[in-house]
ROKOLKE-643591 format. One record per residue (C-alpha): residue number from 1; x, y negated, z negated. Coordinates in steps of 0.1 Angstrom, whole numbers. Layout:
ROKOLKE-643591
NODE, nr, u, v, w
NODE, NUM, X, Y, Z .
...
***
This chain:
ROKOLKE-643591
NODE, nr, u, v, w
NODE, 1, 602, 1361, -1442 .
NODE, 2, 608, 1398, -1439 .
NODE, 3, 633, 1415, -1462 .
NODE, 4, 650, 1448, -1452 .
NODE, 5, 668, 1471, -1476 .
NODE, 6, 692, 1497, -1463 .
NODE, 7, 704, 1473, -1436 .
NODE, 8, 737, 1492, -1433 .
NODE, 9, 719, 1525, -1430 .
NODE, 10, 701, 1542, -1402 .
NODE, 11, 665, 1530, -1403 .
NODE, 12, 673, 1497, -1419 .
NODE, 13, 700, 1488, -1394 .
NODE, 14, 678, 1498, -1364 .
NODE, 15, 649, 1478, -1378 .
NODE, 16, 671, 1448, -1382 .
NODE, 17, 682, 1449, -1346 .
NODE, 18, 646, 1452, -1334 .
NODE, 19, 636, 1422, -1355 .
NODE, 20, 666, 1401, -1345 .
NODE, 21, 655, 1368, -1330 .
NODE, 22, 618, 1374, -1334 .
NODE, 23, 612, 1359, -1369 .
NODE, 24, 632, 1352, -1401 .
NODE, 25, 647, 1383, -1417 .
NODE, 26, 667, 1387, -1449 .
NODE, 27, 690, 1418, -1451 .
NODE, 28, 697, 1431, -1486 .
NODE, 29, 729, 1452, -1490 .
NODE, 30, 754, 1460, -1516 .
NODE, 31, 782, 1452, -1492 .
NODE, 32, 773, 1421, -1471 .
NODE, 33, 805, 1425, -1451 .
NODE, 34, 792, 1457, -1435 .
NODE, 35, 761, 1439, -1423 .
NODE, 36, 779, 1408, -1409 .
NODE, 37, 773, 1419, -1373 .
NODE, 38, 735, 1418, -1380 .
NODE, 39, 735, 1382, -1392 .
NODE, 40, 723, 1354, -1369 .
NODE, 41, 702, 1323, -1366 .
NODE, 42, 672, 1340, -1381 .
NODE, 43, 689, 1368, -1400 .
NODE, 44, 704, 1362, -1434 .
NODE, 45, 726, 1387, -1452 .
NODE, 46, 725, 1387, -1490 .
NODE, 47, 743, 1409, -1515 .
NODE, 48, 722, 1428, -1540 .
NODE, 49, 718, 1460, -1560 .
NODE, 50, 687, 1479, -1570 .
NODE, 51, 701, 1480, -1605 .
NODE, 52, 701, 1442, -1608 .
NODE, 53, 665, 1430, -1613 .
NODE, 54, 674, 1393, -1614 .
NODE, 55, 693, 1396, -1581 .
NODE, 56, 663, 1414, -1566 .
NODE, 57, 640, 1386, -1576 .
NODE, 58, 663, 1361, -1559 .
NODE, 59, 665, 1381, -1528 .
NODE, 60, 627, 1385, -1526 .
NODE, 61, 619, 1349, -1531 .
NODE, 62, 598, 1337, -1502 .
NODE, 63, 594, 1372, -1487 .
NODE, 64, 560, 1383, -1475 .
NODE, 65, 568, 1419, -1462 .
NODE, 66, 596, 1442, -1472 .
NODE, 67, 611, 1475, -1460 .
NODE, 68, 621, 1497, -1490 .
NODE, 69, 647, 1525, -1484 .
NODE, 70, 662, 1541, -1515 .
NODE, 71, 687, 1570, -1515 .
NODE, 72, 694, 1582, -1550 .
NODE, 73, 672, 1612, -1559 .
NODE, 74, 685, 1612, -1594 .
NODE, 75, 667, 1580, -1604 .
NODE, 76, 633, 1563, -1599 .
NODE, 77, 647, 1531, -1614 .
NODE, 78, 657, 1517, -1580 .
NODE, 79, 621, 1518, -1568 .
NODE, 80, 607, 1506, -1601 .
NODE, 81, 631, 1476, -1602 .
NODE, 82, 623, 1467, -1566 .
NODE, 83, 586, 1468, -1570 .
NODE, 84, 586, 1449, -1602 .
NODE, 85, 607, 1422, -1586 .
NODE, 86, 585, 1422, -1555 .
NODE, 87, 554, 1416, -1576 .
NODE, 88, 571, 1387, -1595 .
NODE, 89, 582, 1371, -1562 .
NODE, 90, 547, 1373, -1547 .
NODE, 91, 556, 1398, -1520 .
NODE, 92, 524, 1410, -1503 .
NODE, 93, 533, 1441, -1485 .
NODE, 94, 559, 1469, -1488 .
NODE, 95, 568, 1495, -1462 .
NODE, 96, 584, 1525, -1478 .
NODE, 97, 603, 1553, -1460 .
NODE, 98, 599, 1587, -1477 .
NODE, 99, 596, 1622, -1461 .
NODE, 100, 569, 1644, -1444 .
NODE, 101, 577, 1671, -1469 .
NODE, 102, 556, 1654, -1495 .
NODE, 103, 525, 1667, -1478 .
NODE, 104, 536, 1703, -1482 .
NODE, 105, 524, 1719, -1515 .
NODE, 106, 552, 1745, -1513 .
NODE, 107, 579, 1718, -1512 .
NODE, 108, 589, 1715, -1549 .
NODE, 109, 626, 1707, -1545 .
NODE, 110, 641, 1677, -1564 .
NODE, 111, 644, 1654, -1534 .
NODE, 112, 608, 1660, -1523 .
NODE, 113, 595, 1655, -1558 .
NODE, 114, 615, 1623, -1560 .
NODE, 115, 598, 1610, -1529 .
NODE, 116, 564, 1619, -1542 .
NODE, 117, 570, 1600, -1574 .
NODE, 118, 583, 1570, -1555 .
NODE, 119, 552, 1570, -1533 .
NODE, 120, 530, 1571, -1565 .
NODE, 121, 549, 1541, -1579 .
NODE, 122, 542, 1521, -1548 .
NODE, 123, 506, 1531, -1545 .
NODE, 124, 499, 1520, -1581 .
NODE, 125, 521, 1489, -1580 .
NODE, 126, 493, 1465, -1571 .
NODE, 127, 511, 1456, -1538 .
NODE, 128, 497, 1465, -1504 .
NODE, 129, 517, 1493, -1489 .
NODE, 130, 525, 1515, -1459 .
NODE, 131, 542, 1549, -1461 .
NODE, 132, 565, 1561, -1433 .
NODE, 133, 569, 1599, -1436 .
NODE, 134, 595, 1611, -1411 .
NODE, 135, 606, 1646, -1404 .
NODE, 136, 644, 1653, -1403 .
NODE, 137, 663, 1626, -1383 .
NODE, 138, 678, 1636, -1350 .
NODE, 139, 709, 1616, -1361 .
NODE, 140, 716, 1642, -1387 .
NODE, 141, 733, 1662, -1360 .
NODE, 142, 760, 1636, -1359 .
NODE, 143, 774, 1657, -1387 .
NODE, 144, 783, 1683, -1361 .
NODE, 145, 804, 1658, -1341 .
NODE, 146, 839, 1665, -1355 .
NODE, 147, 836, 1703, -1351 .
NODE, 148, 823, 1698, -1316 .
NODE, 149, 851, 1675, -1306 .
NODE, 150, 879, 1695, -1322 .
NODE, 151, 867, 1731, -1318 .
NODE, 152, 837, 1732, -1295 .
NODE, 153, 815, 1746, -1323 .
NODE, 154, 783, 1737, -1341 .
NODE, 155, 783, 1750, -1377 .
NODE, 156, 749, 1750, -1393 .
NODE, 157, 725, 1773, -1411 .
NODE, 158, 692, 1787, -1398 .
NODE, 159, 700, 1784, -1361 .
NODE, 160, 666, 1798, -1351 .
NODE, 161, 645, 1776, -1373 .
NODE, 162, 626, 1749, -1353 .
NODE, 163, 621, 1714, -1366 .
NODE, 164, 602, 1685, -1351 .
NODE, 165, 630, 1661, -1358 .
NODE, 166, 624, 1624, -1350 .
NODE, 167, 646, 1598, -1333 .
NODE, 168, 654, 1571, -1360 .
NODE, 169, 647, 1544, -1334 .
NODE, 170, 611, 1556, -1333 .
NODE, 171, 609, 1552, -1371 .
NODE, 172, 623, 1517, -1368 .
NODE, 173, 598, 1507, -1341 .
NODE, 174, 569, 1519, -1364 .
NODE, 175, 585, 1500, -1393 .
NODE, 176, 585, 1468, -1373 .
NODE, 177, 548, 1473, -1364 .
NODE, 178, 540, 1478, -1401 .
NODE, 179, 561, 1449, -1413 .
NODE, 180, 548, 1424, -1388 .
NODE, 181, 511, 1434, -1389 .
NODE, 182, 504, 1443, -1425 .
NODE, 183, 466, 1440, -1421 .
NODE, 184, 466, 1468, -1395 .
NODE, 185, 489, 1492, -1415 .
NODE, 186, 480, 1485, -1451 .
NODE, 187, 471, 1516, -1471 .
NODE, 188, 481, 1539, -1442 .
NODE, 189, 505, 1568, -1442 .
NODE, 190, 523, 1576, -1409 .
NODE, 191, 537, 1611, -1403 .
NODE, 192, 566, 1607, -1378 .
NODE, 193, 580, 1635, -1357 .
NODE, 194, 596, 1640, -1324 .
NODE, 195, 577, 1653, -1293 .
NODE, 196, 587, 1689, -1297 .
NODE, 197, 600, 1714, -1322 .
NODE, 198, 637, 1723, -1315 .
NODE, 199, 661, 1748, -1332 .
NODE, 200, 697, 1741, -1339 .
NODE, 201, 707, 1767, -1313 .
NODE, 202, 687, 1748, -1287 .
NODE, 203, 702, 1715, -1298 .
NODE, 204, 736, 1730, -1293 .
NODE, 205, 726, 1741, -1258 .
NODE, 206, 714, 1706, -1250 .
NODE, 207, 746, 1691, -1262 .
NODE, 208, 766, 1716, -1242 .
NODE, 209, 747, 1707, -1210 .
NODE, 210, 751, 1670, -1215 .
NODE, 211, 788, 1673, -1224 .
NODE, 212, 794, 1698, -1196 .
NODE, 213, 815, 1720, -1218 .
NODE, 214, 807, 1753, -1236 .
NODE, 215, 797, 1751, -1272 .
NODE, 216, 794, 1779, -1297 .
NODE, 217, 768, 1780, -1325 .
NODE, 218, 782, 1794, -1357 .
NODE, 219, 756, 1804, -1383 .
NODE, 220, 765, 1793, -1418 .
NODE, 221, 753, 1811, -1449 .
NODE, 222, 734, 1792, -1475 .
NODE, 223, 764, 1795, -1499 .
NODE, 224, 787, 1780, -1473 .
NODE, 225, 763, 1751, -1468 .
NODE, 226, 760, 1746, -1505 .
NODE, 227, 798, 1745, -1510 .
NODE, 228, 800, 1718, -1483 .
NODE, 229, 772, 1698, -1498 .
NODE, 230, 788, 1700, -1532 .
NODE, 231, 817, 1680, -1518 .
NODE, 232, 794, 1651, -1510 .
NODE, 233, 765, 1652, -1534 .
NODE, 234, 758, 1659, -1571 .
NODE, 235, 750, 1696, -1577 .
NODE, 236, 712, 1690, -1583 .
NODE, 237, 709, 1672, -1550 .
NODE, 238, 730, 1697, -1531 .
NODE, 239, 709, 1726, -1543 .
NODE, 240, 677, 1707, -1534 .
NODE, 241, 689, 1701, -1499 .
NODE, 242, 697, 1739, -1495 .
NODE, 243, 663, 1747, -1508 .
NODE, 244, 646, 1724, -1484 .
NODE, 245, 665, 1737, -1454 .
NODE, 246, 656, 1773, -1464 .
NODE, 247, 619, 1764, -1466 .
NODE, 248, 619, 1755, -1430 .
NODE, 249, 623, 1792, -1421 .
NODE, 250, 585, 1796, -1428 .
NODE, 251, 578, 1773, -1399 .
NODE, 252, 565, 1744, -1420 .
NODE, 253, 588, 1718, -1404 .
NODE, 254, 580, 1726, -1368 .
NODE, 255, 546, 1709, -1365 .
NODE, 256, 545, 1680, -1340 .
NODE, 257, 525, 1649, -1350 .
NODE, 258, 510, 1625, -1325 .
NODE, 259, 516, 1594, -1346 .
NODE, 260, 545, 1579, -1327 .
NODE, 261, 526, 1580, -1295 .
NODE, 262, 494, 1567, -1311 .
NODE, 263, 512, 1537, -1327 .
NODE, 264, 537, 1528, -1299 .
NODE, 265, 517, 1538, -1268 .
NODE, 266, 544, 1560, -1254 .
NODE, 267, 558, 1595, -1261 .
NODE, 268, 582, 1600, -1290 .
NODE, 269, 618, 1602, -1278 .
NODE, 270, 632, 1637, -1272 .
NODE, 271, 663, 1652, -1287 .
NODE, 272, 678, 1652, -1252 .
NODE, 273, 672, 1615, -1248 .
NODE, 274, 687, 1608, -1283 .
NODE, 275, 718, 1630, -1276 .
NODE, 276, 724, 1614, -1242 .
NODE, 277, 724, 1579, -1259 .
NODE, 278, 749, 1591, -1286 .
NODE, 279, 770, 1614, -1264 .
NODE, 280, 802, 1594, -1271 .
NODE, 281, 803, 1606, -1307 .
NODE, 282, 805, 1642, -1295 .
NODE, 283, 831, 1638, -1268 .
NODE, 284, 866, 1653, -1273 .
***
């Protein structure tokens, strides 16, 4: 049995779809109704919360491998509770999604430090582990969709800063490999990027070409970005995200890693390929 957390999120949901019908899977989510479309003959959806240790132990019963995705940078309790429950349940292998920024000494923002500590918790847990360290998700640009549909604009900071963003479906494919073949991936860290480094301005051009309509890139100031983030996140998290984005101007996020190709035997998917697949979200 494989257990997936974050089944209603990006990587967890894609991983669930890839595993569907291949072997027994249990999907852990706070809202089982949102994951109902992922249920099936070999896919069980269970309700659970990282703040409920007893519920985690029940969900992990009979599980051999688990995908761990946590999202609250203001606490390490979610990872601690999950790993404690996994040990008690006899789970053998945990695949954890963090971020490639943990490898950069100059990255000291709250979110990156949170990921570093979560990695340490897993490495010292006594469980076998695999760390997936993606660069920014290509799907983050779905946040532009409304402004593109309504105004023909992309509003973002640092338009000339290139990032080797990765298609989440590539992350999910690597996750499946690690979950189903723990012996091959135990104790390994996988740096996951796209096949090229692309700026927001170039992403805007690609979307314009695919949509066959003109789009305008509007450069936001850091303060404008911060004000927008404060409407969605607690202040410490919003400030950390702004700090992380600004750090990319030094070129640290543009490095392309060969890991996806090495593990999957094919090139990493390009931003153009991702955008073409999700074009409906951007259409007026």
